[in-house]
C-alpha positions as CSV (number, residue, x, y, z in Angstrom):
1,M,-57.1,-40.6,151.3
2,E,-56.7,-44.2,150.3
3,C,-60.2,-45.6,151.1
4,L,-63.7,-44.1,150.7
5,V,-65.2,-43.4,154.1
6,A,-68.6,-42.2,152.9
7,N,-70.4,-41.6,149.6
8,V,-70.6,-37.8,148.9
9,D,-72.3,-37.9,145.5
10,N,-75.7,-36.8,146.8
11,M,-74.3,-34.2,149.2
12,R,-74.9,-30.6,148.4
13,F,-73.8,-27.5,150.3
14,D,-76.1,-24.7,151.1
15,I,-74.1,-22.3,148.9
16,E,-74.8,-24.5,145.9
17,I,-78.5,-24.6,146.6
18,A,-78.5,-20.8,147.0
19,L,-76.7,-20.2,143.7
20,D,-79.0,-22.6,141.8
21,E,-82.2,-21.0,143.3
22,Q,-80.8,-17.5,143.0
23,Y,-81.5,-16.7,146.6
24,G,-80.8,-13.0,147.6
25,A,-81.0,-11.8,144.0
26,L,-82.7,-8.4,144.0
27,P,-84.5,-7.1,141.0
28,L,-83.0,-4.3,139.0
29,P,-83.7,-0.7,140.1
30,F,-85.1,0.1,136.6
31,T,-85.4,-1.9,133.4
32,G,-83.0,-1.7,130.5
33,M,-79.8,-1.7,132.6
34,D,-76.6,-3.3,131.2
35,K,-76.4,-7.0,132.2
36,S,-73.6,-8.1,129.8
37,T,-71.4,-9.0,132.8
38,A,-74.1,-10.7,134.8
39,A,-74.6,-14.5,135.1
40,V,-77.1,-16.4,133.0
41,C,-80.6,-16.9,134.6
42,Q,-81.2,-20.5,135.4
43,F,-85.0,-20.2,135.3
44,Y,-85.5,-18.4,132.0
45,P,-84.7,-21.4,129.7
46,R,-87.3,-23.4,131.6
47,G,-89.8,-20.5,131.4
48,T,-90.2,-20.1,135.2
49,C,-88.5,-16.7,135.7
50,V,-91.1,-14.5,137.4
51,K,-89.0,-11.3,137.5
52,G,-89.2,-10.6,133.8
53,A,-87.3,-7.5,132.6
54,S,-86.3,-6.7,136.2
55,C,-84.3,-9.9,136.5
56,P,-80.7,-9.1,137.4
57,F,-79.4,-12.1,135.4
58,R,-79.2,-12.4,131.6
59,H,-82.0,-14.1,129.7
60,V,-80.3,-16.1,127.0
61,R,-82.4,-17.8,124.3
62,G,-81.4,-21.2,123.1
63,D,-81.7,-20.3,119.3
64,R,-78.6,-18.1,119.4
65,T,-75.8,-20.0,117.9
66,I,-73.3,-17.3,117.0
67,V,-71.4,-14.9,119.4
68,C,-72.1,-11.2,118.8
69,K,-69.0,-9.6,117.3
70,H,-70.1,-6.2,118.7
71,W,-70.4,-7.7,122.2
72,L,-66.9,-8.9,122.0
73,R,-65.7,-5.3,121.7
74,G,-68.2,-4.1,124.3
75,L,-70.2,-2.1,121.7
76,C,-73.5,-4.0,121.5
77,K,-76.4,-1.8,122.7
78,K,-79.2,-4.4,122.2
79,G,-78.6,-6.3,125.5
80,D,-80.9,-9.3,125.9
81,Q,-82.8,-8.3,122.7
82,C,-79.8,-9.0,120.6
83,E,-80.3,-11.9,118.1
84,F,-76.7,-13.1,118.7
85,L,-75.2,-14.8,121.7
86,H,-73.6,-12.7,124.5
87,E,-71.3,-15.3,125.8
88,Y,-67.7,-16.1,125.2
89,D,-67.9,-19.6,123.6
90,M,-65.0,-20.6,121.3
91,T,-67.2,-23.1,119.5
92,K,-69.8,-20.5,118.6
93,M,-67.6,-17.6,117.4
94,P,-68.3,-15.9,114.1
95,E,-66.4,-16.7,111.0
96,C,-63.0,-15.1,110.4
97,Y,-63.3,-12.4,107.7
98,F,-59.8,-12.7,106.4
99,Y,-59.8,-16.5,106.2
100,S,-63.2,-16.6,104.5
101,R,-62.2,-13.8,102.0
102,F,-58.5,-14.5,101.3
103,N,-58.2,-18.1,102.6
104,A,-55.4,-17.0,104.9
105,C,-55.2,-15.5,108.4
106,H,-51.8,-14.5,109.9
107,N,-53.1,-14.0,113.4
108,K,-51.9,-17.1,115.4
109,E,-54.3,-16.3,118.3
110,C,-57.3,-15.5,116.1
111,P,-60.4,-16.2,118.2
112,F,-62.7,-16.5,115.2
113,L,-63.6,-19.7,113.3
114,H,-61.5,-20.8,110.3
115,I,-64.0,-22.7,108.1
116,D,-62.8,-24.5,105.0
117,P,-64.4,-22.9,101.9
118,E,-64.9,-26.4,100.4
119,T,-67.2,-27.4,103.2
120,K,-69.5,-24.5,102.4
121,V,-70.1,-25.4,98.8
122,R,-73.3,-27.3,98.3
123,D,-73.6,-30.5,96.3
124,C,-74.9,-30.2,92.8
125,P,-78.4,-31.6,92.6
126,W,-78.2,-32.2,88.9
127,Y,-74.9,-34.1,89.1
128,D,-76.4,-36.3,91.9
129,R,-79.2,-37.2,89.5
130,G,-76.7,-38.2,86.8
131,F,-75.8,-35.2,84.6
132,C,-74.9,-31.6,85.0
133,R,-74.7,-29.4,81.9
134,H,-72.1,-27.1,83.4
135,G,-69.5,-29.8,83.8
136,P,-66.3,-28.8,85.5
137,L,-67.3,-25.1,85.4
138,C,-70.2,-25.7,87.8
139,R,-70.1,-23.6,90.9
140,H,-71.5,-26.4,93.0
141,R,-69.6,-29.5,94.2
142,H,-69.5,-32.7,92.0
143,V,-69.0,-35.7,94.2
144,R,-68.8,-39.1,92.5
145,R,-70.9,-41.6,94.4
146,V,-72.2,-45.1,93.8
147,L,-76.0,-45.3,93.6
148,C,-77.9,-47.9,95.6
149,M,-79.6,-50.3,93.2
150,A,-82.1,-51.4,95.9
151,Y,-83.2,-47.8,96.5
152,L,-83.6,-47.2,92.7
153,A,-85.8,-50.3,92.5
154,G,-88.1,-48.9,95.2
155,F,-86.9,-50.0,98.7
156,C,-83.6,-50.3,100.5
157,P,-83.6,-52.3,103.8
158,E,-80.5,-50.5,105.1
159,G,-82.2,-47.2,105.1
160,P,-80.0,-44.2,106.2
161,N,-77.2,-46.7,107.2
162,C,-76.7,-47.8,103.6
163,K,-73.1,-47.3,102.3
164,F,-74.4,-46.4,98.9
165,M,-76.1,-43.2,97.8
166,H,-79.8,-42.6,98.0
167,P,-80.4,-39.8,95.4
168,R,-83.1,-37.2,95.8
169,F,-85.2,-36.8,92.6
170,E,-86.7,-33.4,93.3
171,L,-84.7,-30.4,92.0
172,P,-84.4,-27.1,93.9
173,A,-86.3,-24.0,92.8
174,V,-84.6,-21.8,90.2
175,Q,-84.5,-18.8,92.5
176,D,-82.6,-20.9,95.1
177,M,-79.9,-21.9,92.8
178,Q,-79.4,-18.5,91.1
179,P,-76.7,-16.1,92.4
180,K,-77.8,-13.4,94.8
181,E,-78.6,-9.9,93.5
182,G,-75.7,-7.5,93.7
183,K,-73.1,-10.1,92.7
184,K,-71.5,-9.8,89.3
185,V,-71.8,-12.9,87.1
186,M,-68.4,-14.0,85.8
187,I,-68.1,-14.2,82.0
188,T,-66.6,-17.4,80.8
189,C,-64.7,-17.8,77.5
190,H,-66.2,-20.5,75.3
191,F,-62.8,-21.1,73.6
192,C,-60.3,-21.6,76.5
193,G,-62.8,-22.1,79.4
194,E,-61.3,-19.3,81.5
195,G,-63.3,-16.5,83.1
196,G,-63.1,-12.8,82.7
197,H,-63.3,-12.3,79.0
198,K,-65.4,-13.3,75.9
199,A,-64.3,-15.6,73.2
200,I,-63.7,-12.8,70.6
201,Y,-61.1,-11.2,73.0
202,C,-59.4,-14.5,73.9
203,N,-55.6,-14.3,73.4
204,K,-55.3,-18.1,72.9
205,M,-57.5,-18.0,69.8
206,P,-55.8,-17.9,66.4
207,P,-55.8,-14.4,64.9
208,D,-57.7,-15.4,61.7
209,V,-60.4,-17.1,63.7
210,R,-60.7,-14.1,66.0
211,E,-61.0,-11.6,63.1
212,A,-63.7,-13.8,61.5
213,Q,-65.7,-13.8,64.8
214,V,-65.3,-10.0,65.2
215,R,-66.4,-9.5,61.6
216,Q,-69.4,-11.8,62.1
217,E,-70.4,-9.9,65.2
218,I,-70.1,-6.5,63.5
219,E,-72.2,-7.7,60.5
220,G,-74.8,-9.2,62.8
221,N,-75.1,-5.9,64.7
222,S,-75.4,-3.8,61.5
223,H,-78.0,-6.2,60.1
224,A,-80.1,-5.9,63.2
225,T,-79.8,-2.1,63.1
226,H,-80.8,-2.0,59.4
227,H,-83.7,-4.4,60.2
228,M,-85.0,-2.1,62.9
229,N,-84.8,1.0,60.7
230,T,-86.6,-0.7,57.9
231,H,-89.5,-1.7,60.2
232,N,-89.7,1.8,61.7
233,G,-89.7,3.7,58.4
234,P,-90.9,7.2,57.8
235,P,-94.2,8.3,59.5
236,P,-97.3,8.0,57.4
237,R,-98.7,11.1,55.5
238,A,-101.9,11.1,57.4
239,F,-100.0,11.4,60.7
240,L,-98.1,14.4,59.3
241,S,-101.3,16.1,58.1
242,H,-103.0,15.8,61.5
243,A,-100.0,16.8,63.5
244,G,-101.6,20.1,64.4
245,G,-100.7,23.7,63.8
246,S,-100.9,26.1,60.9
247,G,-98.2,24.3,59.0
248,S,-100.3,21.1,58.9
249,S,-103.4,23.0,57.6
250,T,-101.2,24.5,54.8
251,Q,-100.0,21.0,53.9
252,N,-103.6,19.8,53.7
253,Q,-104.5,22.6,51.3
254,N,-101.5,21.8,49.1
255,Y,-102.5,18.1,49.0
256,R,-106.1,19.0,48.0
257,R,-104.8,21.1,45.1
């Protein structure tokens, strides 16, 4: 067809109208039936579905951004009440376990998302302010940026379009930056900077320095133990005399003699 005979942009067939308006859709015989293979209800996102739980179509909420991994295997029992998405969308698939754990996935047709671990590391708020005491051992990302002098002076006319950095002066709460409970904190050697061992067990430390540190730690522990024993001391005589029993009364008589 070389030339346009008539404009068909505003033309709609009856079947299209029937599908959009869900004509002929009968309610479910009973609530709670499996609707995982049904189409998505067009009225539920707009809040105009009057069939409620008896609607034969799936009611999908807009806040679901990750596909349910159990639904992919046909094992999800929550149905529409599931907090994850029951829809095959490649852009909303869950993260690949092997790629996130081992940074490698050998499945060439893996349907899950491969997210770079570097993109999940948060920027260090202390480094953005000018100084981070952890230095290169910080578990957050240190990105070198150029501060905006106009923003530091009080006002930047470029706003969010400025090519320089606008730092945030508030620091996060301590509980937000601490590692989650259940995770072991890695011990860092203060001599070589590597993790997994203390400085007194470092193989890169000279033997004489290591022996001196071990001797110092042993002396410190023995001094602390002796200090505790000195403060504890033997119990007072009055406590022994009132400890109760026939033996204590005999001791009182001996003391009186």
